[in-house]
Wavefront OBJ file of the C-alpha trace (Angstrom):
o trace
v 0.000 0.000 0.000
v 1.272 3.454 -0.847
v 1.811 5.933 1.952
v -1.180 8.200 2.481
v -0.615 11.831 3.325
v -3.153 14.588 3.752
v -2.811 17.979 2.120
v -1.893 19.796 5.337
v 0.942 17.375 6.078
v 2.145 17.621 2.491
v 2.245 21.412 2.760
v 4.049 21.312 6.111
v 6.554 18.623 5.129
v 6.926 19.085 1.363
v 10.735 18.969 1.413
v 10.820 15.742 3.424
v 8.146 14.116 1.269
v 9.858 15.067 -1.995
v 13.193 13.847 -0.675
v 11.567 10.470 0.011
v 10.160 10.373 -3.517
v 13.441 11.441 -5.103
v 15.918 9.457 -3.023
v 13.947 6.391 -1.942
v 11.344 6.056 -4.704
v 8.471 6.421 -2.247
v 4.940 6.879 -3.525
v 2.226 8.811 -1.737
v -1.525 9.000 -2.097
v -2.497 12.599 -1.391
v -5.819 12.936 0.404
v -8.173 15.869 0.825
v -10.814 15.576 3.520
v -9.907 11.895 3.802
v -10.476 11.109 0.118
v -7.659 10.259 -2.314
v -7.149 12.996 -4.927
v -3.666 12.426 -6.368
v -0.629 10.195 -6.424
v 2.877 11.562 -5.933
v 5.522 9.213 -7.323
v 8.942 9.316 -8.957
v 9.114 10.571 -12.539
v 9.884 7.635 -14.854
v 11.220 7.140 -18.365
v 7.661 6.337 -19.448
v 6.605 9.761 -18.142
v 9.357 11.365 -20.213
v 8.131 9.556 -23.326
v 4.618 10.919 -22.736
v 5.888 14.446 -22.105
v 8.033 14.755 -25.225
v 5.223 14.684 -27.849
v 3.356 17.431 -26.002
v 6.514 19.565 -25.929
v 7.014 19.064 -29.659
v 3.399 19.960 -30.368
v 3.683 23.098 -28.223
v 6.847 24.214 -30.054
v 5.293 23.576 -33.470
v 2.287 25.661 -32.473
v 4.639 28.450 -31.380
v 6.354 28.340 -34.780
v 3.025 28.461 -36.599
v 1.958 31.479 -34.561
v 5.253 33.198 -35.320
v 4.781 32.478 -39.035
v 1.314 34.040 -38.930
v 2.672 37.083 -37.121
v 5.422 37.537 -39.720
v 2.947 37.063 -42.570
v 0.597 39.657 -41.091
v 3.370 42.262 -41.059
v 4.922 41.349 -44.445
v 5.108 44.440 -46.667
v 7.272 43.318 -49.600
v 5.681 42.384 -52.909
v 8.158 39.526 -53.165
v 8.002 36.407 -51.040
v 10.601 35.525 -48.433
v 11.713 32.635 -50.639
v 12.348 35.039 -53.519
v 14.316 37.407 -51.304
v 16.468 34.620 -49.830
v 17.084 33.237 -53.316
v 18.222 36.676 -54.466
v 20.634 36.925 -51.535
v 22.172 33.564 -52.406
v 23.055 34.677 -55.934
l 1 2 3 4 5 6 7 8 9 10 11 12 13 14 15 16 17 18 19 20 21 22 23 24 25 26 27 28 29 30 31 32 33 34 35 36 37 38 39 40 41 42 43 44 45 46 47 48 49 50 51 52 53 54 55 56 57 58 59 60 61 62 63 64 65 66 67 68 69 70 71 72 73 74 75 76 77 78 79 80 81 82 83 84 85 86 87 88 89
């Protein structure tokens, strides 16, 4: 059974609890008014694999937004591709 810890204890002893998770691999069920609401456990390689696609998607969205911002302010009659091509010659 995982260790249970209520929210007040977690707040009061956060450093100790996180040290246990980090150094000893402990897992905790966080309770609120006696009911389980979350699990605190070590971050695993599987977690990293799940996180990476969301980071990539976020960065791609940022690039798309930047492209739209550049396009909205573009004043030249020639495209960026044409201008870069001219610079390469």
